[in-house]
C-alpha positions in Angstrom: -0.1 0.1 -0.2 1.5 3.6 -0.9 2.2 5.5 2.1 -0.5 8.4 1.1 -3.2 5.9 1.2 -2.1 4.5 4.5 -1.6 7.9 5.9 -5.3 8.7 4.9 -6.4 5.3 6.4 -4.9 6.5 9.6 -6.4 9.7 9.5 -9.9 8.4 9.0 -9.4 5.5 11.8 -8.6 8.4 14.2 -11.4 10.4 13.3 -13.7 7.5 14.0 -12.3 6.9 17.2 -12.6 10.5 18.2 -16.3 10.4 17.0 -17.2 7.4 18.8 -15.9 8.7 22.1 -17.6 12.0 21.6 -21.1 10.1 21.2 -24.3 10.8 20.4 -24.8 13.9 22.5 -21.8 15.7 20.6 -22.9 14.4 17.2 -26.3 16.1 17.9 -24.7 19.1 19.1 -22.5 19.3 15.8 -25.4 18.7 13.4 -27.4 21.4 15.3 -24.6 23.9 15.0 -24.4 23.0 11.3 -27.9 23.5 10.7 -28.4 26.7 12.0 -25.2 27.8 10.3 -26.7 26.8 7.0 -30.2 28.3 7.7 -29.1 31.6 8.7 -30.4 34.5 6.7 -26.9 35.6 5.6 -25.9 32.1 4.6 -29.5 31.4 2.3 -28.7 34.8 0.8 -25.1 34.2 -0.3 -26.3 30.5 -1.6 -29.3 32.5 -3.6 -26.3 34.9 -5.3 -24.0 32.2 -6.0 -26.6 30.1 -7.6 -27.8 33.1 -9.8 -24.1 33.8 -10.6 -23.5 30.2 -11.5 -26.7 29.9 -13.6 -25.7 33.3 -15.2 -22.3 31.9 -16.5 -23.7 28.8 -17.6 -25.8 30.7 -20.0 -23.2 32.8 -20.9 -20.8 29.7 -22.0 -23.4 27.7 -23.1 
């Protein structure tokens, strides 16, 4: 196995162990924070603007 692949697998295993140790409560806390960020008005506005810009660029170069 290549060293880079082995390194990535080691990171994944380490992250899994940390996640398993944190438990369900921490998982719920993290997903709640991500959800509140994703649904905040400023982020919604930025997503809408990015979508409009992408659509405009797609029409321009299509």
